[in-house]
N, C-alpha and C positions, 0 to 999 in steps of 0.2 A: 502494500501499499503504501503511495508517495506522500502521504498527511500523516501526519501524528499529533493526539490532542494535545495540549498544554499540561492536562493531568498527566499521562503518559510520560510527557518529557521531564514534568518535574520530578517523577520516580526513577528515573534514566539518565539524568543529565551526568551524572558523573562517566557512563560509558559512550559518550555522543561526544563529536566537533560540531559547535555551536559557531553560525556567522549569520552575526545580524548585516543583513541588505539594504538597511533604509539609506535611500543614497545621500542625505548630509551625513559628512563627518562630526561635525558639531553635535548632531543628535546622539549619537554613539558616544561622544566623547562626554557627554552631559549624565547618561546614564543608559546601561546594558543589560542587558540579561548575563549571570555571572559566569565566565568561562568562553564568553563570547567573542570572536573578534569580527572587524568589520572588515567586510566586501564593497569595496567602492565601485558603484554603476560607473563613472567617465574616466574611472583610472584604470581597474582591472579585469572589471566584466566589459568594458566598451574600448575602442580606438581614439573615444570622444575627445581626449587630454592629447593627443599626438600631436605632434606639429604639423601642419599641412592637413589635417582632419577637415574634407569639404562632406557636407551634408548629401551634396550632389551627387555621390560614391559612396553608396554603402549607407546613408542614413543617417541621422542624429545620434543614435548607438549602434556602428558597427562592431562585429566579431571583431576581437581580439586576435591576431595571428596566434595560431595555436602553442608553440614552442612557450612564449612568455606565459598564455596563460595556462599552462601544462606546470610550467617552474611557481607561477603563484599559489596554485593548489597543492604544491609541494611544500612551498614556506606557510601554507597554510597547517601543516601537518597531516597532511591527507593524504590514503598509501591506497589501491585498489580493496581492502578490507576494515578501510574505516567507515563508521557509521557515521552518515553528517545529517544535520537538521538546519533548517534554516527558516529565518522568519524577516519580517520587513512589519510595519505600522500601517497597510491597508491593504491588510486580508491574503496575501502574496505578490498582488498584485506591481510592487514596487521596493526591491527589484526580486525576490524571494524567488519565483515562479521563474526569472529568469535564468538565474543560479539554478536552478533545480535542472532547467533546459538545457544548460552548460556541461554542468556536472554528468546528463546522463549522455549528452552527447562526446562525451570526453570513455563513455564509457562505462563509467561508475552506477553502480545498482543500490548500494546502499545509501539514499538521500532522496530527506524527507521534507515538504513543508510543513511548518507549525497551522495548523489549522485555528483560523483565527488571529494569527499573529501575535504582536506584544501586546496590544487591549486584553487577548487571550492568557496571556501567560498572568497578568496582572489580575485579570479575575481571577484567575485560578490561586491565587496568592503567591506567586513568584516576585521576586524585588528584585529592583536593579541596583548595578554597582558603576563608580566611576574607576574601580579599580583598573587600570593594565591587565592583560594576560599575556602570559607568557607561553610559547609554546616551541617544543622542538621539532625545527623543517626536518623534509624526507627530501629526498631526490625528485627530481620534474615527475609528475604523475605518468605513467606510459600511456603515450596517447599517440599514433600516427596519423588521426584525421578525426574529425566530425566524422559523428557517427548516426547523428539523426539527419531527416531529410529537412534539405533547404530550400528554396528556389532564389532567382536573380531577377530584376527587371524584365528581364529577355523573356523567360519560361513565365514572366506574370502575364506580360503580353499578347502571349498564346494561350494561354490557359486558361482566361480569361473569355475569349471566345468560344471556349469548346465545350459544348454541354455535357462532357462526361466531365469535367471537371466542376470544382465550386473555388471560387476565393471569397473568403471569410474577412470585414474588418469589423475589428473588437472596438472602436473609439466613439464615442458616445453617438444618439442618433443627432443632436445638434451638430456636432464635426462630421459627420457622413451625410448628413442631409444639403452642407454650405452654410449654413446660419451662422457658424463662428467658428476660428481657428485660433487656439490660443498661440502655439508655438511653432508653426511653419508659416511662410510668405502666402501660401495661396490655401482656399478653403476648398471644398468638393470631397469627390472621392474618385476610385479607380473605376472606370466604368464597368460593369456585369459585376460589381462586385456586390457578396450581402451585408448585412449589416445585424450584430447581437453584440451589444456594449459588455465589455468582459466583467463588470459587474456586477451583471446579472447570475455569474454563477455563487455569488454570496446571500446566503441569507441577513437578515438584519443585523446579526450580531459579528458579522464578518465571519463568519464560519463557509465553508462551504457547502450547497446544496446536498442532498445525501445523491448516489449513485443513479438513484432511481429517477430523483427529479430532473440531474440530469442528463441523464438518457433521453428523458421525453421530452426535455429543451432542445436538445439537438437532432434528434433523431430527423423529424418535422422539416428541418432547414436540410439537411443531408439528403432526404428526398430521396433515399435509395441508392445516392452514390457512396462508396467507400471510402471511409476518412484516410484513405492512401491518395486519393485523388480532392485530397482538401488541401487548401494553402490558408493562412491565417496572416493577417497583420493587422497592423493598428499605427499608431504615429513613430514610433522610429524601432518597434522589434523588442520592446520589454512587456506593454500588459497584453501583446498577443502569446508570449509563454504558459498568462495563466488562462490562455482558454485551452491551449493545447493542453496544460495541469488537467483542468478540466473534462475535456475530450478522456484525458487517464483515466480520471476519475470513472467516471459513466460507463468505462469499458469499450472507447469508439478511439483507440490508437494508430497513430502513425500518418498524421498531418504532419504538411510541409510548415515550415517557418518561414517566410519571406522577410529579412530583416532589415532591408531600407525603408520597408514599408513606404507609408503617407509621406515622408520627409522626406523619403529619396524622389518617388514618383514625383510628385509637384513640382519637383526641381530639375526634370528632366525635358522637360517641352512634349512629353507625351499627350494623350487628351485625357480628359477630368471629368467627372459629373458639375454638377450644378455649381454655381459661386450662389454665393449669397446676395 
């Protein structure tokens, strides 16, 4: 199971490597779960902070090169047999699910997202600390390639016109319709895409909906299309991973991630959907 409850984490804390994936390092420094290390979205989970980064080529949060990420995973003390738990403050949406996808793409199996995130942990009686966590690093994680499916803009251009495939945008409905765009220079959506916002994977308390409810949510959208013929995107390839996790929880694994997402597409000069 790719999720772990706060109560289970509390009882198993000593046997897991805990990573805090909240985007702002200052939030982590102000208080985090005991023994957690910080995973920085811009510096470690993407190449967004590298010199020359251009959102038109890979989006706002492109995947880092495999060797430095594998080295970072080793520096966190993670080897192939390490049990890893990830959390953020957004029910996994920013950016615990992205890190879940990246570790799974390395081939790591023992990785779980904390269901309900940091708020759920606090409700379960866990406390925060500002004490730094020390860890003994390991050799780079042994991985030779990303092992989960991805698509690029050229592939999306083709599959969006293919009735045998589906393209899912998990941004808010307002952004998909082009009524607003807070992050990218153009509003709208990729023509041919469907829309189901990522946060509809969650109950009001920030925990994932049950596998049965998630399956009932996504099965009509797939409408007989195998999950392996679905590509998922968002604004910059982060919250899309939340939906990939939800699909796995629902028993519908195999969809591809379009990492560049709308942030790349809208800068590419390609056709786009409605404007505000």
